[in-house]
Each structure stands twice: as structure tokens, then as C-alpha cells.
C-alpha positions as CSV (number, residue, x, y, z in Angstrom):
1,M,27.2,-66.4,-79.0
2,D,24.4,-66.5,-81.6
3,K,22.8,-63.5,-83.2
4,K,19.6,-63.8,-81.2
5,T,21.5,-63.7,-78.0
6,I,23.5,-60.6,-79.1
7,L,20.3,-58.9,-80.3
8,A,18.6,-59.6,-77.0
9,V,21.5,-58.1,-75.0
10,V,21.6,-55.0,-77.2
11,L,17.8,-54.5,-76.9
12,S,18.0,-54.9,-73.1
13,I,20.8,-52.2,-72.9
14,T,18.9,-49.9,-75.2
15,V,15.7,-50.2,-73.1
16,F,17.6,-49.6,-69.9
17,L,19.3,-46.5,-71.2
18,A,16.1,-45.2,-72.7
19,Y,14.3,-45.7,-69.3
20,Q,17.1,-43.8,-67.5
21,M,17.0,-41.0,-70.0
22,F,13.3,-40.4,-70.2
23,F,11.4,-42.0,-67.3
24,A,13.7,-42.4,-64.2
25,T,13.4,-39.5,-61.5
26,P,16.8,-37.8,-60.9
27,P,18.1,-37.9,-57.3
28,P,17.7,-34.6,-55.3
29,P,20.7,-32.4,-55.3
30,K,22.9,-32.5,-52.2
31,Q,22.2,-29.4,-49.9
32,A,25.0,-27.5,-48.2
33,A,25.0,-27.3,-44.4
34,P,23.7,-23.9,-43.1
35,A,26.5,-21.3,-42.5
36,Q,25.5,-20.7,-38.9
37,E,25.2,-24.3,-37.8
38,S,27.7,-25.5,-35.3
39,K,30.3,-27.9,-36.7
40,Q,30.2,-30.0,-33.6
41,V,27.3,-32.4,-33.4
42,S,26.4,-34.3,-30.3
43,K,26.3,-38.1,-30.3
44,D,22.5,-38.1,-29.7
45,T,21.9,-35.9,-32.6
46,A,24.2,-37.8,-35.0
47,A,22.5,-41.1,-34.1
48,K,19.0,-39.8,-34.9
49,P,17.6,-40.8,-38.3
50,P,16.4,-38.1,-40.6
51,A,13.0,-36.7,-39.7
52,T,10.1,-38.1,-41.5
53,P,7.5,-35.9,-43.0
54,A,5.2,-36.7,-40.1
55,T,7.8,-35.6,-37.6
56,A,8.7,-32.5,-39.4
57,A,5.1,-31.4,-39.5
58,A,4.6,-31.9,-35.7
59,P,1.7,-29.9,-34.4
60,K,2.3,-26.6,-32.5
61,S,2.1,-26.5,-28.7
62,A,-1.2,-25.3,-27.0
63,A,0.5,-22.0,-26.0
64,E,1.5,-21.3,-29.6
65,K,-2.1,-21.9,-30.8
66,E,-3.7,-19.4,-28.2
67,A,-4.8,-16.1,-29.5
68,A,-3.1,-12.9,-28.3
69,P,-4.6,-11.6,-25.1
70,K,-7.1,-8.8,-25.2
71,D,-7.9,-6.0,-22.8
72,I,-11.4,-5.2,-21.4
73,K,-11.9,-1.8,-19.9
74,V,-14.3,-1.4,-17.0
75,E,-15.0,2.2,-16.0
76,T,-17.2,3.5,-13.1
77,E,-17.5,6.8,-11.4
78,N,-14.8,5.7,-8.9
79,Y,-12.2,3.9,-11.0
80,T,-11.0,2.7,-14.4
81,A,-10.0,-1.0,-14.5
82,I,-8.3,-2.9,-17.3
83,F,-8.8,-6.6,-17.3
84,S,-7.0,-9.0,-19.6
85,T,-8.0,-12.3,-21.2
86,R,-4.5,-13.5,-20.1
87,G,-5.5,-15.2,-16.9
88,G,-8.9,-13.5,-16.9
89,A,-7.1,-11.2,-14.5
90,L,-6.5,-7.5,-13.6
91,K,-4.0,-5.6,-15.5
92,S,-4.6,-2.0,-14.3
93,F,-6.7,-0.3,-11.7
94,Q,-6.7,3.5,-11.5
95,L,-8.6,5.4,-8.8
96,K,-10.4,8.6,-10.0
97,G,-10.1,11.5,-7.6
98,Y,-6.7,10.4,-6.2
99,Q,-3.5,11.6,-7.9
100,K,0.0,10.3,-7.3
101,E,1.3,13.7,-6.4
102,C,-0.1,16.8,-4.9
103,T,-0.8,18.9,-8.1
104,E,-1.1,22.1,-6.2
105,C,2.0,21.7,-4.1
106,T,4.7,24.2,-4.6
107,D,7.9,22.9,-6.3
108,D,9.8,26.1,-5.9
109,I,8.9,29.1,-3.7
110,Y,11.4,31.4,-5.6
111,P,9.1,32.0,-8.6
112,K,6.2,33.0,-6.3
113,I,8.4,35.4,-4.3
114,K,9.8,36.9,-7.5
115,N,6.3,37.3,-8.9
116,F,5.2,39.1,-5.7
117,V,8.2,41.5,-5.7
118,T,8.5,42.2,-9.4
119,G,4.9,41.8,-10.5
120,Q,6.1,39.4,-13.3
121,N,4.6,36.1,-14.1
122,Q,7.3,33.4,-13.5
123,P,5.9,30.1,-14.8
124,A,5.7,27.3,-12.3
125,K,6.9,23.8,-12.9
126,A,4.5,21.4,-14.6
127,K,2.6,19.1,-12.2
128,S,1.9,15.4,-12.6
129,K,-1.7,14.6,-12.8
130,D,-1.3,10.8,-13.0
131,L,-4.0,8.9,-11.1
132,I,-3.1,6.4,-8.4
133,E,-2.4,3.0,-9.9
134,L,-2.9,0.0,-7.6
135,V,-1.6,-2.7,-9.9
136,A,2.2,-2.9,-10.5
137,V,3.1,-5.6,-13.0
138,N,5.3,-6.3,-16.0
139,E,4.6,-8.4,-19.0
140,A,6.8,-11.3,-17.7
141,M,4.7,-11.9,-14.6
142,P,1.2,-13.1,-14.1
143,Y,-1.6,-10.5,-13.4
144,P,-3.4,-10.1,-10.1
145,L,-6.5,-12.2,-9.5
146,A,-5.3,-15.1,-11.5
147,I,-6.8,-18.4,-10.4
148,T,-4.8,-21.7,-10.3
149,F,-5.2,-25.2,-9.1
150,P,-1.6,-26.4,-8.7
151,E,-2.3,-29.5,-6.6
152,T,-5.1,-30.9,-8.9
153,A,-5.0,-29.2,-12.3
154,A,-1.5,-28.1,-13.2
155,E,-2.5,-27.3,-16.8
156,I,-4.5,-24.3,-15.6
157,A,-1.7,-21.8,-15.7
158,A,-2.0,-18.3,-14.3
159,D,-1.5,-16.8,-17.7
160,S,-3.9,-19.1,-19.6
161,I,-5.9,-17.2,-22.3
162,Y,-9.7,-17.0,-21.5
163,D,-12.7,-15.9,-23.6
164,A,-14.5,-12.8,-22.5
165,D,-18.3,-12.2,-22.9
166,V,-17.9,-8.4,-23.5
167,I,-15.3,-6.1,-25.0
168,K,-15.9,-3.3,-22.4
169,L,-18.1,-2.0,-19.6
170,D,-19.0,1.6,-19.3
171,M,-20.7,2.2,-16.0
172,K,-20.1,5.9,-15.4
173,N,-23.8,6.6,-15.4
174,A,-25.1,3.1,-14.5
175,K,-27.4,2.4,-11.6
176,E,-27.4,-1.4,-11.8
177,K,-24.6,-4.0,-11.3
178,Q,-22.9,-5.4,-14.4
179,R,-20.9,-8.5,-15.1
180,L,-17.8,-9.5,-16.9
181,V,-17.4,-13.3,-17.5
182,F,-14.1,-15.0,-18.5
183,S,-14.4,-18.7,-19.5
184,R,-12.2,-21.5,-20.9
185,I,-12.3,-25.3,-21.2
186,F,-9.0,-27.0,-20.4
187,N,-8.3,-30.3,-22.3
188,G,-12.0,-31.1,-22.5
189,K,-12.0,-32.0,-18.8
190,I,-12.5,-28.7,-16.8
191,K,-14.4,-25.6,-17.6
192,V,-13.4,-22.5,-15.5
193,E,-15.6,-19.4,-15.4
194,K,-14.5,-16.2,-13.6
195,I,-17.5,-14.0,-13.0
196,F,-16.8,-10.4,-11.9
197,T,-19.8,-8.4,-10.7
198,F,-19.2,-4.6,-10.4
199,N,-21.1,-2.1,-8.3
200,P,-21.3,1.3,-10.0
201,D,-21.1,3.4,-6.9
202,N,-18.4,1.8,-4.7
203,Y,-15.0,0.0,-4.7
204,S,-16.4,-3.5,-4.0
205,I,-16.3,-6.2,-6.7
206,A,-17.8,-9.7,-6.4
207,L,-15.9,-12.6,-7.9
208,D,-17.4,-16.1,-8.4
209,V,-15.2,-18.9,-9.8
210,K,-17.3,-21.7,-11.3
211,V,-15.4,-24.9,-12.0
212,S,-17.3,-27.5,-14.0
213,N,-16.3,-31.2,-14.1
214,L,-16.7,-32.4,-17.7
215,T,-15.5,-35.9,-17.0
216,D,-17.3,-39.0,-15.8
217,T,-15.3,-39.3,-12.5
218,P,-15.3,-37.1,-9.4
219,M,-12.8,-34.3,-9.4
220,T,-11.0,-32.7,-6.4
221,Q,-10.1,-29.0,-6.7
222,I,-8.1,-26.7,-4.4
223,P,-8.4,-23.2,-5.8
224,H,-5.6,-20.6,-5.3
225,L,-6.6,-17.0,-6.0
226,N,-3.4,-14.9,-6.4
227,W,-2.5,-11.3,-6.1
228,Y,0.8,-10.4,-7.7
229,Q,2.6,-7.1,-7.2
230,Y,6.0,-5.9,-8.4
231,V,7.9,-3.8,-5.9
232,D,10.8,-1.7,-7.2
233,P,13.8,-2.7,-5.1
234,K,15.4,0.7,-5.6
235,R,12.5,2.6,-4.2
236,A,13.0,3.6,-0.5
237,E,10.4,2.2,1.9
238,D,8.0,4.7,3.5
239,S,9.2,5.1,7.1
240,Y,5.7,6.3,8.2
241,G,3.5,3.7,6.5
242,H,3.6,0.1,5.5
243,E,3.8,-1.0,1.9
244,G,3.5,-4.7,1.4
245,P,1.4,-7.8,2.1
246,V,-1.3,-7.5,4.8
247,A,-3.9,-10.0,6.2
248,Y,-6.5,-10.2,8.9
249,V,-6.1,-13.6,10.5
250,S,-7.9,-14.7,13.7
251,K,-9.1,-11.2,14.4
252,S,-5.5,-9.8,14.3
253,I,-3.8,-7.7,11.7
254,K,-0.7,-9.3,10.1
255,R,1.8,-7.3,8.1
256,K,5.0,-8.2,6.3
257,K,7.6,-5.8,5.0
258,V,8.7,-6.6,1.4
259,S,12.4,-6.4,2.5
260,D,11.6,-9.0,5.2
261,I,10.1,-11.6,2.9
262,S,13.0,-14.1,2.6
263,T,11.0,-17.3,2.9
264,D,7.3,-18.2,2.4
265,T,5.0,-17.0,5.2
266,N,2.0,-19.2,5.7
267,L,-0.9,-17.8,7.8
268,G,-4.3,-19.3,8.7
269,P,-6.8,-20.7,8.6
270,D,-9.4,-18.2,9.7
271,V,-8.2,-15.6,7.1
272,S,-10.9,-12.8,6.9
273,W,-9.1,-11.0,4.2
274,G,-5.6,-10.5,2.7
275,G,-3.9,-8.4,0.0
276,F,-1.4,-5.7,-0.7
277,E,-1.4,-2.2,0.8
278,N,0.3,1.1,1.2
279,K,-0.3,4.0,3.6
280,Y,-3.5,5.2,1.9
281,F,-4.7,2.5,-0.5
282,M,-5.1,-1.3,-0.6
283,A,-6.3,-4.2,-2.8
284,L,-7.9,-7.0,-0.8
285,I,-9.3,-10.4,-1.5
286,I,-12.1,-11.4,0.9
287,P,-12.9,-15.2,1.0
288,Q,-16.5,-16.3,1.5
289,D,-15.5,-18.8,4.3
290,P,-12.5,-17.6,6.4
291,S,-12.4,-20.8,8.4
292,L,-11.5,-22.8,5.2
293,T,-9.0,-20.2,3.9
294,S,-5.2,-19.8,4.4
295,I,-2.8,-17.3,2.9
296,N,0.8,-17.6,1.7
297,M,3.1,-14.5,1.3
298,S,6.2,-14.9,-0.8
299,K,8.7,-13.0,-3.1
300,D,10.7,-14.3,-6.0
301,S,14.1,-13.2,-7.3
302,S,12.5,-10.6,-9.6
303,N,11.0,-8.8,-6.6
304,M,7.5,-10.0,-7.4
305,V,5.4,-10.3,-4.3
306,S,2.8,-13.0,-4.4
307,L,-0.2,-13.4,-2.1
308,D,-1.9,-16.8,-2.5
309,I,-5.4,-17.1,-1.0
310,K,-5.9,-20.9,-0.7
311,R,-9.2,-22.7,-0.1
312,T,-9.5,-26.2,1.2
313,K,-10.2,-29.0,-1.2
314,S,-13.6,-29.4,-2.8
315,I,-15.0,-32.5,-4.5
316,I,-16.9,-31.9,-7.7
317,P,-19.1,-34.8,-9.0
318,P,-19.2,-35.8,-12.7
319,D,-21.1,-33.3,-14.9
320,Q,-21.5,-30.9,-12.0
321,S,-20.0,-27.6,-10.9
322,G,-18.3,-26.2,-7.9
323,L,-18.6,-22.5,-6.9
324,F,-15.9,-20.5,-5.1
325,S,-17.0,-17.0,-4.1
326,Y,-14.9,-14.0,-3.1
327,A,-15.3,-10.3,-2.6
328,L,-12.7,-7.8,-3.6
329,F,-12.0,-4.3,-2.2
330,I,-9.7,-2.2,-4.3
331,G,-9.7,1.4,-3.2
332,P,-8.8,4.1,-0.6
333,K,-8.4,3.5,3.2
334,D,-11.4,5.7,4.1
335,Y,-12.4,4.8,7.6
336,T,-16.2,5.3,7.1
337,L,-16.2,3.4,3.8
338,L,-14.3,0.5,5.3
339,K,-16.3,0.4,8.5
340,K,-19.5,-0.1,6.4
341,Q,-18.1,-3.4,5.0
342,G,-18.6,-5.0,8.4
343,I,-15.5,-7.3,8.2
344,S,-12.9,-5.2,10.1
345,L,-11.4,-3.7,6.9
346,E,-10.9,-0.4,8.9
347,E,-8.2,-2.3,10.9
348,A,-5.9,-1.8,7.9
349,I,-5.6,1.9,8.8
350,E,-2.5,2.4,11.0
351,F,-4.1,4.7,13.6
352,D,-2.3,2.7,16.3
353,S,1.1,2.7,14.7
354,F,2.8,4.5,17.6
355,I,0.7,3.6,20.7
356,P,-2.0,0.9,20.1
357,G,-4.1,2.0,23.0
358,L,-4.7,5.5,21.5
359,K,-6.4,4.3,18.3
360,W,-9.8,5.4,19.7
361,L,-8.5,8.9,20.2
362,S,-7.2,9.1,16.6
363,I,-10.5,8.1,15.3
364,A,-12.4,10.5,17.5
365,L,-10.1,13.4,16.4
366,L,-10.6,12.4,12.8
367,F,-14.4,12.6,13.1
368,F,-14.2,15.9,14.9
369,V,-11.9,17.4,12.3
370,R,-14.2,16.2,9.6
371,F,-17.1,17.7,11.4
372,L,-15.4,21.1,11.5
373,H,-14.4,20.8,7.8
374,Q,-18.1,20.7,6.9
375,Y,-18.3,24.3,8.0
376,F,-14.9,25.8,7.1
377,S,-13.9,23.7,4.0
378,N,-10.2,23.9,5.1
379,Y,-8.6,21.2,7.2
380,G,-5.9,23.7,8.3
381,V,-8.6,26.0,9.7
382,A,-10.2,22.9,11.3
383,I,-6.9,22.0,13.1
384,I,-6.6,25.6,14.3
385,I,-10.1,25.5,15.8
386,L,-9.4,22.1,17.3
387,T,-6.2,23.5,18.9
388,I,-8.1,26.5,20.4
389,L,-10.9,24.2,21.8
390,I,-8.3,21.8,23.4
391,K,-6.6,24.8,24.9
392,I,-9.9,26.1,26.4
393,I,-10.7,22.7,27.8
394,F,-7.3,22.5,29.5
395,W,-7.0,26.2,30.4
396,P,-7.8,25.6,34.2
397,L,-5.1,22.9,34.4
398,G,-2.7,25.3,32.7
399,N,-3.4,27.9,35.3
400,I,-2.8,25.5,38.1
401,S,0.4,24.4,36.6
402,Y,1.8,27.9,36.1
403,R,0.8,29.0,39.6
404,S,2.5,25.9,41.0
405,M,5.7,26.5,39.2
406,K,5.7,30.1,40.2
407,E,5.3,29.1,43.9
408,M,8.0,26.5,43.6
409,Q,10.3,29.2,42.2
410,K,9.6,31.4,45.2
411,L,10.5,28.4,47.5
412,Q,13.7,27.7,45.7
413,P,16.0,29.7,48.0
414,K,14.6,27.8,51.1
415,I,15.1,24.5,49.3
416,N,18.7,25.4,48.5
417,E,19.2,26.1,52.3
418,L,17.8,22.6,53.0
419,K,20.2,21.1,50.5
420,E,23.1,22.8,52.2
421,K,21.9,21.9,55.7
422,Y,21.4,18.2,54.9
423,K,23.9,17.8,52.1
424,N,25.1,14.5,53.5
425,D,21.6,13.0,53.9
426,K,19.6,12.9,50.6
427,S,16.6,11.2,52.2
428,K,16.3,14.0,54.8
429,I,16.5,16.6,52.0
430,G,13.6,14.8,50.3
431,Q,11.5,14.6,53.4
432,E,12.0,18.3,54.4
433,T,11.4,19.5,50.8
434,M,8.1,17.6,50.6
435,A,7.1,19.0,54.0
436,M,7.8,22.5,52.8
437,Y,5.6,21.9,49.7
438,R,2.8,20.7,51.9
439,S,3.0,23.6,54.2
440,H,2.8,26.0,51.3
441,K,0.1,23.9,49.5
442,V,2.3,23.4,46.5
443,N,2.1,20.2,44.3
444,P,5.3,19.6,42.4
445,M,3.5,17.2,40.0
446,S,1.0,19.8,38.9
447,G,3.7,21.5,36.8
448,C,3.9,18.5,34.6
449,L,0.2,17.8,34.4
450,P,-0.7,19.9,31.3
451,I,2.2,18.4,29.3
452,L,1.3,14.8,30.3
453,I,-2.3,15.5,29.2
454,Q,-1.2,17.0,25.9
455,I,1.0,14.0,25.0
456,P,-2.0,11.6,24.2
457,V,-3.7,14.3,22.2
458,F,-0.5,15.0,20.3
459,I,0.0,11.3,19.4
460,G,-3.7,10.9,18.5
461,L,-3.6,13.9,16.2
462,Y,-0.2,12.7,14.8
463,N,-1.8,9.4,13.7
464,T,-4.8,11.2,12.3
465,L,-2.9,13.6,10.2
466,L,-0.5,10.9,9.0
467,Y,-2.9,8.2,8.1
468,A,-6.3,9.7,7.4
469,I,-6.8,9.8,3.6
470,E,-9.1,12.8,4.0
471,L,-6.0,14.9,4.9
472,R,-3.9,13.5,2.0
473,H,-3.0,16.4,-0.3
474,S,-5.3,18.7,1.7
475,P,-4.2,22.3,1.4
476,F,-3.9,25.0,4.1
477,F,-2.6,28.2,2.5
478,W,0.2,29.4,0.2
479,W,3.2,27.1,0.5
480,I,1.5,24.5,2.7
481,Q,-0.6,22.5,0.2
482,D,-0.5,19.1,1.9
483,L,-1.2,19.0,5.6
484,S,-0.2,15.3,5.8
485,A,3.3,16.0,4.4
486,K,6.2,18.0,5.9
487,D,6.5,21.7,5.4
488,P,8.5,21.8,2.2
489,Y,10.5,24.9,3.3
490,Y,10.6,24.2,7.0
491,I,9.1,27.6,7.8
492,T,6.6,26.4,10.4
493,P,9.0,24.1,12.3
494,I,11.5,26.9,12.7
495,I,8.8,29.3,13.9
496,M,7.5,26.5,16.2
497,G,11.1,26.1,17.6
498,A,11.3,29.9,18.3
499,T,7.9,29.9,20.2
500,Q,9.1,26.9,22.2
501,F,12.2,28.8,23.2
502,I,10.2,31.8,24.3
503,Q,7.9,29.6,26.3
504,Q,10.8,27.9,27.9
505,K,12.3,31.2,28.9
506,M,9.0,32.3,30.4
507,T,8.7,29.1,32.4
508,P,9.7,29.6,36.1
509,T,13.0,27.8,36.7
510,V,13.0,25.3,39.6
511,G,15.7,22.9,40.6
512,D,19.3,22.8,39.4
513,P,20.5,25.8,37.3
514,M,22.4,23.4,35.0
515,Q,19.2,21.5,34.4
516,A,17.5,24.8,33.5
517,K,20.2,25.5,30.9
518,I,19.8,22.0,29.4
519,M,16.0,22.6,29.1
520,L,16.8,25.6,27.0
521,L,18.2,23.2,24.4
522,M,14.9,21.4,24.1
523,P,13.4,23.8,21.6
524,V,16.4,23.1,19.3
525,V,15.8,19.4,19.6
526,F,12.1,19.8,19.0
527,T,12.8,21.8,15.9
528,F,14.9,19.1,14.3
529,I,12.3,16.4,15.3
530,F,9.4,18.4,13.8
531,L,11.2,19.1,10.5
532,N,9.7,15.9,8.9
533,F,6.5,15.8,10.8
534,P,3.2,16.5,8.9
535,A,2.6,20.2,8.5
536,G,-0.8,20.0,10.1
537,L,0.8,18.6,13.3
538,V,3.4,21.4,13.3
539,I,0.6,23.9,13.0
540,Y,-1.1,22.4,16.0
541,W,2.0,22.5,18.2
542,L,2.9,26.0,17.0
543,L,-0.5,27.5,17.8
544,N,-0.5,25.6,21.1
545,N,2.8,27.2,22.0
546,I,1.5,30.7,21.1
547,L,-1.6,30.2,23.2
548,S,0.5,28.8,26.1
549,I,2.8,31.9,25.9
550,G,-0.3,34.1,26.2
551,Q,-1.6,32.1,29.1
552,Q,1.7,32.1,30.9
553,Y,2.1,35.8,30.4
554,Y,-1.3,36.4,31.9
555,I,-0.6,34.2,34.9
556,N,2.9,35.7,35.5
557,R,1.4,39.2,35.4
558,K,-1.5,38.3,37.6
559,L,0.8,36.8,40.3
560,T,3.2,39.7,40.3
561,N,0.4,42.3,40.8
């Protein structure tokens, strides 16, 4: 090898080493695997090539990009509502003037008795002043009044974040209607606007859902307006009132107990309104066109009750909008207030829960008690006056009844002789007994007449006291601070039972002596039945017994003289 060749090789090596030392980029250091990473790797994962920079920097999902939801407070003289931009829906709705518990009701009578005896001031237990809340939700579930289009626009989720045109509405002293508008464009194709219009002086809210087609092809939409309500499975159901889904379909009220919702219940079309209710309050969705509306009631595994108000499909041409209108009623079951709506909302009041045919009587008694309340400002006093007036009206019938029973008592020895004479012929005993009654002008049915007449009045007043919101938390005196609830110390039912026993002892005994002894047990039975009845109803029956005792004493004394 010549010198030139050797020099060329040395220079080449020198240049290569110099490049490696001063110009070449060193390879990245080898990173250790994370300590918490699983040692086992699936085949699919092992087979994948390393992520490229483009893959590693993949854009976030649409849900991650959305801003945090905001609350919008709407306050009127009647309620405080909290709407959320999540779903453009209702998060809270509290009614002013209606509290969860009777704040004046006595928790413990002992402090009052001790105060009266010793003159000391024993502090009473603190009372809850929380307002009635008609929305029951948790953060994991959608809010009521969410709009979806599941058949045609699945990307419009119930919890989509909307934009709101205001941050709050204060309508406490307002005289004009005000609006709250939620809006959002979905994927550049659909714009949805939810326009709530509030009345400052009532519980009605208008809702217009405007859907704009931003594409160049016709669009079919089937709107679903939803009411969601969480029901605590541990809470006992009210045995005297319904709590759950309710709807008015084809001029008939439809109710479903939450415990009975095992599968979806579909109703309609011809849905006038539907929503969620309890004994005294309700939240209803009222569609503009009932004939095109159906309703679905369902419950999921988390005990979330869903009411889906579904319209029929609507075709929206390109660059045009479709409008779906609803009315909302979220408030108390006040008969007069509901009647004014003109769409049979008053049917939601369960005045016919016991005997449907007596609903008219319950309503008539409600109006009469309300009339009396205007002058006496105490529903307990109004019930007492009502009882006295009813007794005056039926006083002549009571006199006939007591006279008839007294005459039958006088004839009892002769009837016993007939039973002995014709003991083997029951038909003959009946014939001779009726002949004796006719000859002495005694009507055996007249003794039952006052009781039979009292039964419809009793049932009508029972429904009025139990379901009229006017009587909810309405006080009478001292320990009775809620006429629609039971006597907390069972004082009036026990006194009522005692008066029933006295009345039974004063009643002339006719028929079998064993039957008369059995009848003496009726006051005990009545006492136990009345223990959980509304205090107002017990007061009515108690006063009626006292008046009946007085009337019976008067008749007995008059007939013996």
C-alpha cells in the first residue's frame, strides 16, 4: 500500500471521528418503564407501533372542551328557580310560602306543660324553615326540562352545555313577562334555542323550543322534553297521597306508583299534560297539541324516574326553523288556581280518592269552609261552624230517628213473644214483626237514616281536609297546629271515642242483647281508626257526637215526660 493510500485512509478515519465527537447528535437515553404500569401487555398493545407526534397530540373530545356549567337564578314573588346551562334545564325550584314542615307544630308537649306549671321558660326544639323543593336530582343525572332528539339527532345530549343570554332574572317587583334563552349550535348542523318566558305573578312558564336547520337538506326532528326526578327508595310512600308520575290522557287521569314502575309505560296520544306530583304539589309539562303527543314513564336502576313527553316528527326545510311550544305549571295544587288554567289541571287533586262520585261534595265543602275562613281566620273554627250547621240541617231527621228507636225499644218485649211463638218459622216472625211496626207507625229504617246521610258528608270532608292545600299546616289551637295531619298526641281521638261510647249507651237497644254488647265495642274500633285521621276530621266527628248526645238527651227526656 503506497503512502497516498495510507494517508487517505488516516484522513478518512480522522474526519469520521471528528464528526462523531463534535457534530453527530447523541441518541436519547433509554427511559425506565413506569413503576405502576402492569407487567403484562396485551397482544394488541404490543403489536402497535410507537405513537407518532400527531397521534400523541390528538385533540380533546367535545365534552372535554365544553365550559363548566353555570347557574341562572330566576326569582319571582312565588318561587325561586335555578336553571343550569347544563341541558338548559331546571336544577332547583323552591316555592315561597310553602315550607317542608309545619314550623309551628309542637315537637314535644312536655316543655309547654312544664312551662305552664312551673312558670319557667323551657326552650322548644328548633323548627325547619326549608321551603318546598320540587326538583330532586343529583349531579350524575340529567336535569328536568332537558330536550333531546334521540331518533334524529343523537349528538344533542340531555346534559349538553348551552349558552345563556342573561346571568339572572330578578322579577320580585316586575309587572311584565321576562325571558331566559339558552342556545347552542351542534356540529354546525343544528341550532337549538330554549326560550323560557316567566310570568311574575303565577306559576305558569312558557317554553318554546326553536330548532334551526343549518344544512342544505331537509331535516326530520322528533323532540323529547323530559322531566327527571330522583326518588329515595328508603323513603316510605305516603299512604294518603300519590307521589310519582301523573298524566291526563284522553280526558282521564293516569297515575303510576314509583314502586310499580318495572317496565316502560307508554300512554297516548291525546296527552293533555304530564309530569310528577305529590299530595300537595306538582310539576307538569303541557304540550301545545295533545293529539300529537305521547308520554313514556320509566325508572332506571338508580331510582331515577323519567317522564318523556314526545311529539310526532316534524320536517324542517333547509335554512329554516321549527318551533315546538309547551307550557309548564310548577306549583301548588290549589283548586281555584288550577281551574283557571282551563285544561283540567284540577283533576290532579285527589278529591275522589275514596269514592269517585263524591268529588263534587268535597269541592263544595272546600268552598264553604274557605268562605267561613274569610270571617273567622281559623279553619278549625270554620269546621266547628260547618259541623253545627250540618247538625241543624239534619236535626229533624235525628229527631225522627231517635223517636223511632225509642218506640222500637218499647215494642221489643212483644217482638220477643213473636220470636218465641214462631221460633220454627223465621218468615212468619218477619211478617208479624213488620205488621206490628206498621200498626204502631214505626219505621225500622228511620233509625239508620241520620247515619247514612252523615256518611257522604264525612267522606267528602275527609277528602277536603286531606287534599286541600289550604288546610295544609293550618293551625287550630295549642297542640293542634296542622288540621290536615293527625293529632300528634291522640287527645282528640280518645275524647271522640269516649263521646262515641256515651252516645252508644244512650241509644235505645233493639234486637239481640248480644248484638247490643257488640255495638258497645264500636267506639273502641272507631278510636283506633281515627288515631291517624286528619285532626280536622276528628274535631268534626267529636263535635258531631257531642251535639248528638245533647239531641238524644233532649228526645229521651221529652218522650219520658
